[in-house]
N, CA, C, O and the ligand as a Tripos MOL2 file, in Angstrom:
@<TRIPOS>MOLECULE
protein
  317   315    80     0     0
PROTEIN
NO_CHARGES

@<TRIPOS>ATOM
      1 N         102.3690  114.2280   88.9780 N.3       1 MET1
      2 CA        102.4350  113.7800   87.5870 C.3       1 MET1
      3 C         103.1220  112.4240   87.5350 C.2       1 MET1
      4 O         104.1490  112.2110   88.1790 O.2       1 MET1
      5 N         102.5460  111.5110   86.7640 N.am      2 ILE2
      6 CA        103.1720  110.2000   86.5730 C.3       2 ILE2
      7 C         104.1990  110.2930   85.4550 C.2       2 ILE2
      8 O         105.3520  109.8910   85.6100 O.2       2 ILE2
      9 N         103.7540  110.8320   84.3250 N.am      3 VAL3
     10 CA        104.6380  110.8740   83.1610 C.3       3 VAL3
     11 C         104.1860  111.9720   82.2020 C.2       3 VAL3
     12 O         103.0010  112.2970   82.1200 O.2       3 VAL3
     13 N         105.1430  112.5280   81.4890 N.am      4 GLN4
     14 CA        104.8550  113.4330   80.3850 C.3       4 GLN4
     15 C         105.0590  112.6070   79.1170 C.2       4 GLN4
     16 O         106.1840  112.2250   78.7940 O.2       4 GLN4
     17 N         103.9800  112.3380   78.4090 N.am      5 ALA5
     18 CA        104.0420  111.4460   77.2500 C.3       5 ALA5
     19 C         104.1340  112.2480   75.9520 C.2       5 ALA5
     20 O         103.3470  113.1640   75.7130 O.2       5 ALA5
     21 N         105.1030  111.8870   75.1280 N.am      6 ASP6
     22 CA        105.2570  112.5040   73.8120 C.3       6 ASP6
     23 C         104.2760  111.8410   72.8540 C.2       6 ASP6
     24 O         104.3750  110.6400   72.6000 O.2       6 ASP6
     25 N         103.3310  112.6080   72.3220 N.am      7 CYS7
     26 CA        102.2720  112.0580   71.4670 C.3       7 CYS7
     27 C         102.6370  112.0830   69.9920 C.2       7 CYS7
     28 O         101.9290  111.4930   69.1750 O.2       7 CYS7
     29 N         103.7200  112.7480   69.6360 N.am      8 ARG8
     30 CA        104.0180  112.9960   68.2220 C.3       8 ARG8
     31 C         104.2980  111.7420   67.4210 C.2       8 ARG8
     32 O         104.2100  111.7720   66.1930 O.2       8 ARG8
     33 N         104.6340  110.6420   68.0730 N.am      9 GLY9
     34 CA        104.8940  109.4090   67.3430 C.3       9 GLY9
     35 C         103.6360  108.5910   67.0960 C.2       9 GLY9
     36 O         103.6690  107.6020   66.3640 O.2       9 GLY9
     37 N         102.5190  109.0040   67.7070 N.am     10 TYR10
     38 CA        101.2710  108.2570   67.5500 C.3      10 TYR10
     39 C         100.7310  108.4760   66.1380 C.2      10 TYR10
     40 O         100.7960  109.5890   65.6160 O.2      10 TYR10
     41 N         100.2030  107.4270   65.5200 N.am     11 VAL11
     42 CA         99.8030  107.4610   64.1190 C.3      11 VAL11
     43 C          98.7510  108.5380   63.8220 C.2      11 VAL11
     44 O          98.7350  109.0980   62.7260 O.2      11 VAL11
     45 N          97.8940  108.8240   64.7690 N.am     12 SER12
     46 CA         96.8380  109.8160   64.5250 C.3      12 SER12
     47 C          97.2290  111.2330   64.9560 C.2      12 SER12
     48 O          96.4300  112.1620   64.8360 O.2      12 SER12
     49 N          98.4570  111.3980   65.4580 N.am     13 TRP13
     50 CA         98.8590  112.7390   65.8860 C.3      13 TRP13
     51 C          99.0520  113.6190   64.6560 C.2      13 TRP13
     52 O          99.5370  113.1600   63.6220 O.2      13 TRP13
     53 N          98.6700  114.8730   64.7780 N.am     14 HIS14
     54 CA         98.8780  115.8450   63.7050 C.3      14 HIS14
     55 C          98.9820  117.2330   64.3210 C.2      14 HIS14
     56 O          98.6180  117.4410   65.4790 O.2      14 HIS14
     57 N          99.4800  118.1740   63.5370 N.am     15 GLU15
     58 CA         99.5700  119.5570   64.0040 C.3      15 GLU15
     59 C          98.1880  120.0200   64.4430 C.2      15 GLU15
     60 O          97.1820  119.7040   63.8070 O.2      15 GLU15
     61 N          98.1540  120.7620   65.5240 N.am     16 GLY16
     62 CA         96.8790  121.1870   66.0950 C.3      16 GLY16
     63 C          96.6140  120.4560   67.3970 C.2      16 GLY16
     64 O          95.8570  120.9360   68.2410 O.2      16 GLY16
     65 N          97.2450  119.2750   67.5660 N.am     17 LEU17
     66 CA         97.1700  118.5410   68.8300 C.3      17 LEU17
     67 C          98.4080  118.8760   69.6540 C.2      17 LEU17
     68 O          99.4510  119.2080   69.0910 O.2      17 LEU17
     69 N          98.3060  118.7940   70.9760 N.am     18 PRO18
     70 CA         99.4920  119.0740   71.7910 C.3      18 PRO18
     71 C         100.5690  118.0160   71.5460 C.2      18 PRO18
     72 O         100.2460  116.8470   71.3370 O.2      18 PRO18
     73 N         101.8500  118.4130   71.5700 N.am     19 PRO19
     74 CA        102.9170  117.4320   71.3530 C.3      19 PRO19
     75 C         103.0780  116.4670   72.5220 C.2      19 PRO19
     76 O         103.5750  115.3550   72.3420 O.2      19 PRO19
     77 N         102.6630  116.8790   73.7140 N.am     20 THR20
     78 CA        102.7870  116.0120   74.8910 C.3      20 THR20
     79 C         101.5150  116.0860   75.7220 C.2      20 THR20
     80 O         100.7700  117.0650   75.6610 O.2      20 THR20
     81 N         101.2810  115.0370   76.4960 N.am     21 LEU21
     82 CA        100.2000  115.0180   77.4890 C.3      21 LEU21
     83 C         100.8180  114.7080   78.8510 C.2      21 LEU21
     84 O         101.7390  113.8980   78.9590 O.2      21 LEU21
     85 N         100.2980  115.3640   79.8850 N.am     22 PHE22
     86 CA        100.7510  115.1260   81.2480 C.3      22 PHE22
     87 C          99.7350  114.2140   81.9270 C.2      22 PHE22
     88 O          98.5710  114.5780   82.0940 O.2      22 PHE22
     89 N         100.1880  113.0290   82.3130 N.am     23 TRP23
     90 CA         99.3100  112.0620   82.9770 C.3      23 TRP23
     91 C          99.4960  112.1680   84.4760 C.2      23 TRP23
     92 O         100.6180  112.2100   84.9800 O.2      23 TRP23
     93 N          98.3680  112.2120   85.1840 N.am     24 MET24
     94 CA         98.3430  112.3960   86.6300 C.3      24 MET24
     95 C          97.6330  111.2020   87.2730 C.2      24 MET24
     96 O          96.8820  110.4820   86.6140 O.2      24 MET24
     97 N          97.8870  111.0040   88.5760 N.am     25 ARG25
     98 CA         97.1600  109.9860   89.3400 C.3      25 ARG25
     99 C          96.5340  110.6620   90.5560 C.2      25 ARG25
    100 O          97.2140  111.3450   91.3230 O.2      25 ARG25
    101 N          95.2400  110.4620   90.7180 N.am     26 CYS26
    102 CA         94.5250  111.0150   91.8690 C.3      26 CYS26
    103 C          95.0390  110.3320   93.1420 C.2      26 CYS26
    104 O          95.1060  109.1050   93.2130 O.2      26 CYS26
    105 N          95.3970  111.1360   94.1360 N.am     27 THR27
    106 CA         95.9300  110.5720   95.3800 C.3      27 THR27
    107 C          94.8420  109.9550   96.2570 C.2      27 THR27
    108 O          95.1530  109.2490   97.2170 O.2      27 THR27
    109 N          93.5750  110.2100   95.9420 N.am     28 VAL28
    110 CA         92.4710  109.6730   96.7380 C.3      28 VAL28
    111 C          92.0090  108.3160   96.1920 C.2      28 VAL28
    112 O          91.8810  107.3490   96.9440 O.2      28 VAL28
    113 N          91.7580  108.2540   94.8610 N.am     29 CYS29
    114 CA         91.1620  107.0330   94.2920 C.3      29 CYS29
    115 C          92.0520  106.3380   93.2600 C.2      29 CYS29
    116 O          91.6510  105.3300   92.6780 O.2      29 CYS29
    117 N          93.2470  106.8650   93.0310 N.am     30 ASN30
    118 CA         94.2100  106.2960   92.0750 C.3      30 ASN30
    119 C          93.7590  106.3800   90.6210 C.2      30 ASN30
    120 O          94.3630  105.7510   89.7530 O.2      30 ASN30
    121 N          92.7070  107.1470   90.3430 N.am     31 HIS31
    122 CA         92.2770  107.3250   88.9580 C.3      31 HIS31
    123 C          93.3850  108.0180   88.1810 C.2      31 HIS31
    124 O          93.9640  108.9960   88.6550 O.2      31 HIS31
    125 N          93.6810  107.5150   86.9900 N.am     32 VAL32
    126 CA         94.7050  108.1020   86.1310 C.3      32 VAL32
    127 C          94.0150  108.9400   85.0680 C.2      32 VAL32
    128 O          93.0850  108.4790   84.4060 O.2      32 VAL32
    129 N          94.4720  110.1620   84.9130 N.am     33 HIS33
    130 CA         93.8240  111.0980   83.9860 C.3      33 HIS33
    131 C          94.8590  112.0800   83.4550 C.2      33 HIS33
    132 O          95.9510  112.2050   84.0080 O.2      33 HIS33
    133 N          94.5080  112.7690   82.3860 N.am     34 THR34
    134 CA         95.3940  113.8160   81.8730 C.3      34 THR34
    135 C          95.2230  115.0740   82.7240 C.2      34 THR34
    136 O          94.2030  115.2620   83.3860 O.2      34 THR34
    137 N          96.2260  115.9140   82.6900 N.am     35 GLU35
    138 CA         96.1990  117.1290   83.5060 C.3      35 GLU35
    139 C          95.0990  118.0800   83.0470 C.2      35 GLU35
    140 O          94.4670  118.7410   83.8720 O.2      35 GLU35
    141 N          94.8680  118.1530   81.7490 N.am     36 ASP36
    142 CA         93.9150  119.1100   81.1910 C.3      36 ASP36
    143 C          92.7010  118.4090   80.5930 C.2      36 ASP36
    144 O          92.7170  117.2070   80.3270 O.2      36 ASP36
    145 N          91.6650  119.1840   80.3920 N.am     37 TYR37
    146 CA         90.4680  118.7080   79.7000 C.3      37 TYR37
    147 C          90.4890  119.2390   78.2780 C.2      37 TYR37
    148 O          91.0630  120.2930   78.0030 O.2      37 TYR37
    149 N          89.8540  118.4930   77.3740 N.am     38 TRP38
    150 CA         89.7820  118.9280   75.9800 C.3      38 TRP38
    151 C          88.6610  119.9470   75.8110 C.2      38 TRP38
    152 O          87.5720  119.7890   76.3630 O.2      38 TRP38
    153 N          88.9440  120.9910   75.0400 N.am     39 THR39
    154 CA         87.8950  121.9300   74.6460 C.3      39 THR39
    155 C          87.1370  121.3070   73.4720 C.2      39 THR39
    156 O          87.5610  120.2880   72.9270 O.2      39 THR39
    157 N          86.0180  121.9180   73.0860 N.am     40 GLU40
    158 CA         85.2760  121.4270   71.9130 C.3      40 GLU40
    159 C          86.1640  121.4240   70.6810 C.2      40 GLU40
    160 O          86.1520  120.4730   69.9000 O.2      40 GLU40
    161 N          86.9330  122.4920   70.5090 N.am     41 LYS41
    162 CA         87.8320  122.5920   69.3530 C.3      41 LYS41
    163 C          88.9270  121.5140   69.4290 C.2      41 LYS41
    164 O          89.3190  120.9360   68.4160 O.2      41 LYS41
    165 N          89.4050  121.2620   70.6460 N.am     42 GLY42
    166 CA         90.4110  120.2200   70.8230 C.3      42 GLY42
    167 C          89.8570  118.8400   70.5020 C.2      42 GLY42
    168 O          90.5360  118.0280   69.8740 O.2      42 GLY42
    169 N          88.6200  118.5690   70.9320 N.am     43 LEU43
    170 CA         88.0040  117.2710   70.6200 C.3      43 LEU43
    171 C          87.8180  117.0920   69.1220 C.2      43 LEU43
    172 O          87.9570  115.9850   68.6020 O.2      43 LEU43
    173 N          87.5050  118.1740   68.4310 N.am     44 GLU44
    174 CA         87.4040  118.1010   66.9620 C.3      44 GLU44
    175 C          88.7370  117.6560   66.3740 C.2      44 GLU44
    176 O          88.7720  116.8600   65.4360 O.2      44 GLU44
    177 N          89.8310  118.1700   66.9240 N.am     45 GLN45
    178 CA         91.1620  117.7770   66.4410 C.3      45 GLN45
    179 C          91.4520  116.3130   66.7820 C.2      45 GLN45
    180 O          91.9730  115.5670   65.9530 O.2      45 GLN45
    181 N          91.1130  115.9120   68.0040 N.am     46 VAL46
    182 CA         91.3750  114.5390   68.4360 C.3      46 VAL46
    183 C          90.6690  113.5410   67.5190 C.2      46 VAL46
    184 O          91.2470  112.5290   67.1240 O.2      46 VAL46
    185 N          89.4140  113.8380   67.1870 N.am     47 PHE47
    186 CA         88.6250  112.8850   66.3970 C.3      47 PHE47
    187 C          88.6650  113.1790   64.9010 C.2      47 PHE47
    188 O          87.9130  112.5720   64.1380 O.2      47 PHE47
    189 N          89.5200  114.0890   64.4700 N.am     48 ALA48
    190 CA         89.5820  114.4560   63.0530 C.3      48 ALA48
    191 C          90.0940  113.3020   62.1870 C.2      48 ALA48
    192 O          89.7020  113.1810   61.0260 O.2      48 ALA48
    193 N          90.9660  112.4550   62.7430 N.am     49 HIS49
    194 CA         91.5850  111.4010   61.9420 C.3      49 HIS49
    195 C          91.3480  110.0150   62.5200 C.2      49 HIS49
    196 O          92.1330  109.1000   62.2710 O.2      49 HIS49
    197 N          90.2820  109.8480   63.2840 N.am     50 THR50
    198 CA         90.0100  108.5370   63.8620 C.3      50 THR50
    199 C          89.1480  107.7010   62.9130 C.2      50 THR50
    200 O          88.4080  108.2350   62.0870 O.2      50 THR50
    201 N          89.2630  106.3920   63.0520 N.am     51 HIS51
    202 CA         88.3910  105.4940   62.3090 C.3      51 HIS51
    203 C          86.9990  105.5540   62.9380 C.2      51 HIS51
    204 O          86.8610  105.9200   64.1050 O.2      51 HIS51
    205 N          85.9890  105.2020   62.1830 N.am     52 THR52
    206 CA         84.6210  105.2980   62.7010 C.3      52 THR52
    207 C          84.4340  104.4530   63.9580 C.2      52 THR52
    208 O          83.6630  104.8290   64.8410 O.2      52 THR52
    209 N          85.1170  103.3300   64.0520 N.am     53 GLY53
    210 CA         85.0050  102.4700   65.2240 C.3      53 GLY53
    211 C          85.6210  103.0700   66.4740 C.2      53 GLY53
    212 O          85.3630  102.6030   67.5830 O.2      53 GLY53
    213 N          86.4350  104.1050   66.3010 N.am     54 GLN54
    214 CA         87.0870  104.7400   67.4440 C.3      54 GLN54
    215 C          86.3500  105.9910   67.9050 C.2      54 GLN54
    216 O          86.7370  106.6030   68.9000 O.2      54 GLN54
    217 N          85.3100  106.3700   67.2080 N.am     55 ALA55
    218 CA         84.5960  107.6030   67.5480 C.3      55 ALA55
    219 C          83.7590  107.4130   68.8040 C.2      55 ALA55
    220 O          83.3460  106.3020   69.1360 O.2      55 ALA55
    221 N          83.5220  108.5150   69.4870 N.am     56 VAL56
    222 CA         82.6950  108.4970   70.6910 C.3      56 VAL56
    223 C          81.2340  108.3910   70.2880 C.2      56 VAL56
    224 O          80.8360  108.9250   69.2540 O.2      56 VAL56
    225 N          80.4410  107.7140   71.0860 N.am     57 GLY57
    226 CA         79.0140  107.6000   70.8260 C.3      57 GLY57
    227 C          78.7000  106.3380   70.0530 C.2      57 GLY57
    228 O          79.4070  105.3390   70.1860 O.2      57 GLY57
    229 N          77.6700  106.3660   69.2600 N.am     58 GLY58
    230 CA         77.2660  105.1990   68.4970 C.3      58 GLY58
    231 C          76.3170  104.3220   69.2840 C.2      58 GLY58
    232 O          75.7450  104.7430   70.2900 O.2      58 GLY58
    233 N          76.1610  103.1060   68.8160 N.am     59 ASN59
    234 CA         75.2160  102.1610   69.4090 C.3      59 ASN59
    235 C          75.9250  101.3370   70.4860 C.2      59 ASN59
    236 O          76.7500  100.4870   70.1510 O.2      59 ASN59
    237 N          75.6260  101.5660   71.7780 N.am     60 PRO60
    238 CA         76.3220  100.8340   72.8380 C.3      60 PRO60
    239 C          76.0660   99.3320   72.8090 C.2      60 PRO60
    240 O          76.9400   98.5500   73.1800 O.2      60 PRO60
    241 N          74.8640   98.9160   72.3680 N.am     61 ASP61
    242 CA         74.5830   97.4770   72.2980 C.3      61 ASP61
    243 C          75.4510   96.8060   71.2360 C.2      61 ASP61
    244 O          75.9450   95.6960   71.4320 O.2      61 ASP61
    245 N          75.6270   97.4930   70.1140 N.am     62 GLN62
    246 CA         76.4810   96.9540   69.0550 C.3      62 GLN62
    247 C          77.9370   96.8720   69.5320 C.2      62 GLN62
    248 O          78.6270   95.8860   69.2750 O.2      62 GLN62
    249 N          78.3860   97.9090   70.2210 N.am     63 LYS63
    250 CA         79.7600   97.9090   70.7220 C.3      63 LYS63
    251 C          79.9600   96.8400   71.7860 C.2      63 LYS63
    252 O          81.0330   96.2440   71.8830 O.2      63 LYS63
    253 N          78.9190   96.5980   72.5880 N.am     64 ARG64
    254 CA         78.9990   95.5450   73.6070 C.3      64 ARG64
    255 C          79.2200   94.1970   72.9400 C.2      64 ARG64
    256 O          80.0080   93.3860   73.4270 O.2      64 ARG64
    257 N          78.5220   93.9460   71.8170 N.am     65 GLN65
    258 CA         78.6960   92.6810   71.0910 C.3      65 GLN65
    259 C          80.0810   92.6100   70.4660 C.2      65 GLN65
    260 O          80.6970   91.5450   70.4260 O.2      65 GLN65
    261 N          80.5730   93.7580   69.9740 N.am     66 THR66
    262 CA         81.9000   93.7910   69.3530 C.3      66 THR66
    263 C          82.9810   93.4340   70.3670 C.2      66 THR66
    264 O          83.9050   92.6790   70.0640 O.2      66 THR66
    265 N          82.8560   93.9900   71.5840 N.am     67 TRP67
    266 CA         83.9120   93.8190   72.5910 C.3      67 TRP67
    267 C          83.7070   92.6050   73.4790 C.2      67 TRP67
    268 O          84.5900   92.2700   74.2700 O.2      67 TRP67
    269 N          82.5620   91.9360   73.3690 N.am     68 LYS68
    270 CA         82.2660   90.7830   74.2200 C.3      68 LYS68
    271 C          83.3560   89.7070   74.1510 C.2      68 LYS68
    272 O          83.7930   89.2370   75.2010 O.2      68 LYS68
    273 N          83.8170   89.2950   72.9520 N.am     69 PRO69
    274 CA         84.8520   88.2590   72.9230 C.3      69 PRO69
    275 C          86.1710   88.7150   73.5420 C.2      69 PRO69
    276 O          86.9000   87.9010   74.1090 O.2      69 PRO69
    277 N          86.4760   89.9820   73.4410 N.am     70 VAL70
    278 CA         87.7130   90.4970   74.0340 C.3      70 VAL70
    279 C          87.6350   90.4050   75.5540 C.2      70 VAL70
    280 O          88.5680   89.9480   76.2140 O.2      70 VAL70
    281 N          86.4980   90.8510   76.0950 N.am     71 VAL71
    282 CA         86.3130   90.7950   77.5440 C.3      71 VAL71
    283 C          86.3540   89.3470   78.0210 C.2      71 VAL71
    284 O          86.9550   89.0430   79.0520 O.2      71 VAL71
    285 N          85.7050   88.4460   77.2600 N.am     72 GLN72
    286 CA         85.7120   87.0240   77.6490 C.3      72 GLN72
    287 C          87.1350   86.4750   77.6580 C.2      72 GLN72
    288 O          87.5050   85.7250   78.5610 O.2      72 GLN72
    289 N          87.9320   86.8440   76.6620 N.am     73 ASN73
    290 CA         89.3180   86.3760   76.6150 C.3      73 ASN73
    291 C          90.1220   86.9050   77.8060 C.2      73 ASN73
    292 O          90.9020   86.1720   78.4130 O.2      73 ASN73
    293 N          89.9270   88.1680   78.1270 N.am     74 VAL74
    294 CA         90.6410   88.7620   79.2590 C.3      74 VAL74
    295 C          90.2310   88.0510   80.5480 C.2      74 VAL74
    296 O          91.0790   87.7350   81.3820 O.2      74 VAL74
    297 N          88.9320   87.8020   80.7100 N.am     75 LEU75
    298 CA         88.4620   87.1220   81.9160 C.3      75 LEU75
    299 C          89.0330   85.7120   82.0180 C.2      75 LEU75
    300 O          89.3630   85.2520   83.1110 O.2      75 LEU75
    301 N          89.1510   85.0220   80.8760 N.am     76 SER76
    302 CA         89.6760   83.6640   80.9340 C.3      76 SER76
    303 C          91.1660   83.6660   81.2810 C.2      76 SER76
    304 O          91.6620   82.7240   81.9000 O.2      76 SER76
    305 N          91.8820   84.7280   80.8800 N.am     77 VAL77
    306 CA         93.3090   84.8210   81.2040 C.3      77 VAL77
    307 C          93.5040   85.2410   82.6500 C.2      77 VAL77
    308 O          94.3590   84.6960   83.3480 O.2      77 VAL77
    309 N          92.7190   86.2010   83.1000 N.am     78 LEU78
    310 CA         92.8890   86.7220   84.4570 C.3      78 LEU78
    311 C          92.1650   85.8950   85.5120 C.2      78 LEU78
    312 O          92.4910   85.9520   86.6980 O.2      78 LEU78
    313 N          91.1770   85.1240   85.0600 N.am     79 GLY79
    314 CA         90.4450   84.2930   86.0200 C.3      79 GLY79
    315 C          89.3690   85.0460   86.7550 C.2      79 GLY79
    316 O          88.6740   84.4700   87.5920 O.2      79 GLY79
    317 ZN         90.0930  110.5600   92.6600 Zn       80 ZN80
@<TRIPOS>BOND
     1     1     2 1
     2     2     3 1
     3     3     4 2
     4     3     5 am
     5     5     6 1
     6     6     7 1
     7     7     8 2
     8     7     9 am
     9     9    10 1
    10    10    11 1
    11    11    12 2
    12    11    13 am
    13    13    14 1
    14    14    15 1
    15    15    16 2
    16    15    17 am
    17    17    18 1
    18    18    19 1
    19    19    20 2
    20    19    21 am
    21    21    22 1
    22    22    23 1
    23    23    24 2
    24    23    25 am
    25    25    26 1
    26    26    27 1
    27    27    28 2
    28    27    29 am
    29    29    30 1
    30    30    31 1
    31    31    32 2
    32    31    33 am
    33    33    34 1
    34    34    35 1
    35    35    36 2
    36    35    37 am
    37    37    38 1
    38    38    39 1
    39    39    40 2
    40    39    41 am
    41    41    42 1
    42    42    43 1
    43    43    44 2
    44    43    45 am
    45    45    46 1
    46    46    47 1
    47    47    48 2
    48    47    49 am
    49    49    50 1
    50    50    51 1
    51    51    52 2
    52    51    53 am
    53    53    54 1
    54    54    55 1
    55    55    56 2
    56    55    57 am
    57    57    58 1
    58    58    59 1
    59    59    60 2
    60    59    61 am
    61    61    62 1
    62    62    63 1
    63    63    64 2
    64    63    65 am
    65    65    66 1
    66    66    67 1
    67    67    68 2
    68    67    69 am
    69    69    70 1
    70    70    71 1
    71    71    72 2
    72    71    73 am
    73    73    74 1
    74    74    75 1
    75    75    76 2
    76    75    77 am
    77    77    78 1
    78    78    79 1
    79    79    80 2
    80    79    81 am
    81    81    82 1
    82    82    83 1
    83    83    84 2
    84    83    85 am
    85    85    86 1
    86    86    87 1
    87    87    88 2
    88    87    89 am
    89    89    90 1
    90    90    91 1
    91    91    92 2
    92    91    93 am
    93    93    94 1
    94    94    95 1
    95    95    96 2
    96    95    97 am
    97    97    98 1
    98    98    99 1
    99    99   100 2
   100    99   101 am
   101   101   102 1
   102   102   103 1
   103   103   104 2
   104   103   105 am
   105   105   106 1
   106   106   107 1
   107   107   108 2
   108   107   109 am
   109   109   110 1
   110   110   111 1
   111   111   112 2
   112   111   113 am
   113   113   114 1
   114   114   115 1
   115   115   116 2
   116   115   117 am
   117   117   118 1
   118   118   119 1
   119   119   120 2
   120   119   121 am
   121   121   122 1
   122   122   123 1
   123   123   124 2
   124   123   125 am
   125   125   126 1
   126   126   127 1
   127   127   128 2
   128   127   129 am
   129   129   130 1
   130   130   131 1
   131   131   132 2
   132   131   133 am
   133   133   134 1
   134   134   135 1
   135   135   136 2
   136   135   137 am
   137   137   138 1
   138   138   139 1
   139   139   140 2
   140   139   141 am
   141   141   142 1
   142   142   143 1
   143   143   144 2
   144   143   145 am
   145   145   146 1
   146   146   147 1
   147   147   148 2
   148   147   149 am
   149   149   150 1
   150   150   151 1
   151   151   152 2
   152   151   153 am
   153   153   154 1
   154   154   155 1
   155   155   156 2
   156   155   157 am
   157   157   158 1
   158   158   159 1
   159   159   160 2
   160   159   161 am
   161   161   162 1
   162   162   163 1
   163   163   164 2
   164   163   165 am
   165   165   166 1
   166   166   167 1
   167   167   168 2
   168   167   169 am
   169   169   170 1
   170   170   171 1
   171   171   172 2
   172   171   173 am
   173   173   174 1
   174   174   175 1
   175   175   176 2
   176   175   177 am
   177   177   178 1
   178   178   179 1
   179   179   180 2
   180   179   181 am
   181   181   182 1
   182   182   183 1
   183   183   184 2
   184   183   185 am
   185   185   186 1
   186   186   187 1
   187   187   188 2
   188   187   189 am
   189   189   190 1
   190   190   191 1
   191   191   192 2
   192   191   193 am
   193   193   194 1
   194   194   195 1
   195   195   196 2
   196   195   197 am
   197   197   198 1
   198   198   199 1
   199   199   200 2
   200   199   201 am
   201   201   202 1
   202   202   203 1
   203   203   204 2
   204   203   205 am
   205   205   206 1
   206   206   207 1
   207   207   208 2
   208   207   209 am
   209   209   210 1
   210   210   211 1
   211   211   212 2
   212   211   213 am
   213   213   214 1
   214   214   215 1
   215   215   216 2
   216   215   217 am
   217   217   218 1
   218   218   219 1
   219   219   220 2
   220   219   221 am
   221   221   222 1
   222   222   223 1
   223   223   224 2
   224   223   225 am
   225   225   226 1
   226   226   227 1
   227   227   228 2
   228   227   229 am
   229   229   230 1
   230   230   231 1
   231   231   232 2
   232   231   233 am
   233   233   234 1
   234   234   235 1
   235   235   236 2
   236   235   237 am
   237   237   238 1
   238   238   239 1
   239   239   240 2
   240   239   241 am
   241   241   242 1
   242   242   243 1
   243   243   244 2
   244   243   245 am
   245   245   246 1
   246   246   247 1
   247   247   248 2
   248   247   249 am
   249   249   250 1
   250   250   251 1
   251   251   252 2
   252   251   253 am
   253   253   254 1
   254   254   255 1
   255   255   256 2
   256   255   257 am
   257   257   258 1
   258   258   259 1
   259   259   260 2
   260   259   261 am
   261   261   262 1
   262   262   263 1
   263   263   264 2
   264   263   265 am
   265   265   266 1
   266   266   267 1
   267   267   268 2
   268   267   269 am
   269   269   270 1
   270   270   271 1
   271   271   272 2
   272   271   273 am
   273   273   274 1
   274   274   275 1
   275   275   276 2
   276   275   277 am
   277   277   278 1
   278   278   279 1
   279   279   280 2
   280   279   281 am
   281   281   282 1
   282   282   283 1
   283   283   284 2
   284   283   285 am
   285   285   286 1
   286   286   287 1
   287   287   288 2
   288   287   289 am
   289   289   290 1
   290   290   291 1
   291   291   292 2
   292   291   293 am
   293   293   294 1
   294   294   295 1
   295   295   296 2
   296   295   297 am
   297   297   298 1
   298   298   299 1
   299   299   300 2
   300   299   301 am
   301   301   302 1
   302   302   303 1
   303   303   304 2
   304   303   305 am
   305   305   306 1
   306   306   307 1
   307   307   308 2
   308   307   309 am
   309   309   310 1
   310   310   311 1
   311   311   312 2
   312   311   313 am
   313   313   314 1
   314   314   315 1
   315   315   316 2
@<TRIPOS>SUBSTRUCTURE
     1 MET1         2 RESIDUE 1 A MET
     2 ILE2         6 RESIDUE 1 A ILE
     3 VAL3        10 RESIDUE 1 A VAL
     4 GLN4        14 RESIDUE 1 A GLN
     5 ALA5        18 RESIDUE 1 A ALA
     6 ASP6        22 RESIDUE 1 A ASP
     7 CYS7        26 RESIDUE 1 A CYS
     8 ARG8        30 RESIDUE 1 A ARG
     9 GLY9        34 RESIDUE 1 A GLY
    10 TYR10       38 RESIDUE 1 A TYR
    11 VAL11       42 RESIDUE 1 A VAL
    12 SER12       46 RESIDUE 1 A SER
    13 TRP13       50 RESIDUE 1 A TRP
    14 HIS14       54 RESIDUE 1 A HIS
    15 GLU15       58 RESIDUE 1 A GLU
    16 GLY16       62 RESIDUE 1 A GLY
    17 LEU17       66 RESIDUE 1 A LEU
    18 PRO18       70 RESIDUE 1 A PRO
    19 PRO19       74 RESIDUE 1 A PRO
    20 THR20       78 RESIDUE 1 A THR
    21 LEU21       82 RESIDUE 1 A LEU
    22 PHE22       86 RESIDUE 1 A PHE
    23 TRP23       90 RESIDUE 1 A TRP
    24 MET24       94 RESIDUE 1 A MET
    25 ARG25       98 RESIDUE 1 A ARG
    26 CYS26      102 RESIDUE 1 A CYS
    27 THR27      106 RESIDUE 1 A THR
    28 VAL28      110 RESIDUE 1 A VAL
    29 CYS29      114 RESIDUE 1 A CYS
    30 ASN30      118 RESIDUE 1 A ASN
    31 HIS31      122 RESIDUE 1 A HIS
    32 VAL32      126 RESIDUE 1 A VAL
    33 HIS33      130 RESIDUE 1 A HIS
    34 THR34      134 RESIDUE 1 A THR
    35 GLU35      138 RESIDUE 1 A GLU
    36 ASP36      142 RESIDUE 1 A ASP
    37 TYR37      146 RESIDUE 1 A TYR
    38 TRP38      150 RESIDUE 1 A TRP
    39 THR39      154 RESIDUE 1 A THR
    40 GLU40      158 RESIDUE 1 A GLU
    41 LYS41      162 RESIDUE 1 A LYS
    42 GLY42      166 RESIDUE 1 A GLY
    43 LEU43      170 RESIDUE 1 A LEU
    44 GLU44      174 RESIDUE 1 A GLU
    45 GLN45      178 RESIDUE 1 A GLN
    46 VAL46      182 RESIDUE 1 A VAL
    47 PHE47      186 RESIDUE 1 A PHE
    48 ALA48      190 RESIDUE 1 A ALA
    49 HIS49      194 RESIDUE 1 A HIS
    50 THR50      198 RESIDUE 1 A THR
    51 HIS51      202 RESIDUE 1 A HIS
    52 THR52      206 RESIDUE 1 A THR
    53 GLY53      210 RESIDUE 1 A GLY
    54 GLN54      214 RESIDUE 1 A GLN
    55 ALA55      218 RESIDUE 1 A ALA
    56 VAL56      222 RESIDUE 1 A VAL
    57 GLY57      226 RESIDUE 1 A GLY
    58 GLY58      230 RESIDUE 1 A GLY
    59 ASN59      234 RESIDUE 1 A ASN
    60 PRO60      238 RESIDUE 1 A PRO
    61 ASP61      242 RESIDUE 1 A ASP
    62 GLN62      246 RESIDUE 1 A GLN
    63 LYS63      250 RESIDUE 1 A LYS
    64 ARG64      254 RESIDUE 1 A ARG
    65 GLN65      258 RESIDUE 1 A GLN
    66 THR66      262 RESIDUE 1 A THR
    67 TRP67      266 RESIDUE 1 A TRP
    68 LYS68      270 RESIDUE 1 A LYS
    69 PRO69      274 RESIDUE 1 A PRO
    70 VAL70      278 RESIDUE 1 A VAL
    71 VAL71      282 RESIDUE 1 A VAL
    72 GLN72      286 RESIDUE 1 A GLN
    73 ASN73      290 RESIDUE 1 A ASN
    74 VAL74      294 RESIDUE 1 A VAL
    75 LEU75      298 RESIDUE 1 A LEU
    76 SER76      302 RESIDUE 1 A SER
    77 VAL77      306 RESIDUE 1 A VAL
    78 LEU78      310 RESIDUE 1 A LEU
    79 GLY79      314 RESIDUE 1 A GLY
    80 ZN80       317 GROUP 0 **** ****
C-alpha cells in the first residue's frame, strides 16, 4: 500500500461512498490503483454527483478536442 487516502474532504464525497481509499502500486509494472474494484452500485454512488463533463463515456472525439490544448501545454512544458 502506498497510502490510505481520506476521501471525506473531497467536494463530491457523500454518505454511501467509502471514507477512505487504499492506493497500491504494482510491483511488476508500477501501475498505481486502488485496492478494491467498484461494484455497479458503488459506481452509481461515485457518479451520482459528478458534472456531465466528468462522466464516463460520451463522445471520445469531442473529448479529444476538449483536452487537446491541455496536452499541448503539458508537452510544451515537459518537452
Ligand atoms: Zn502491474
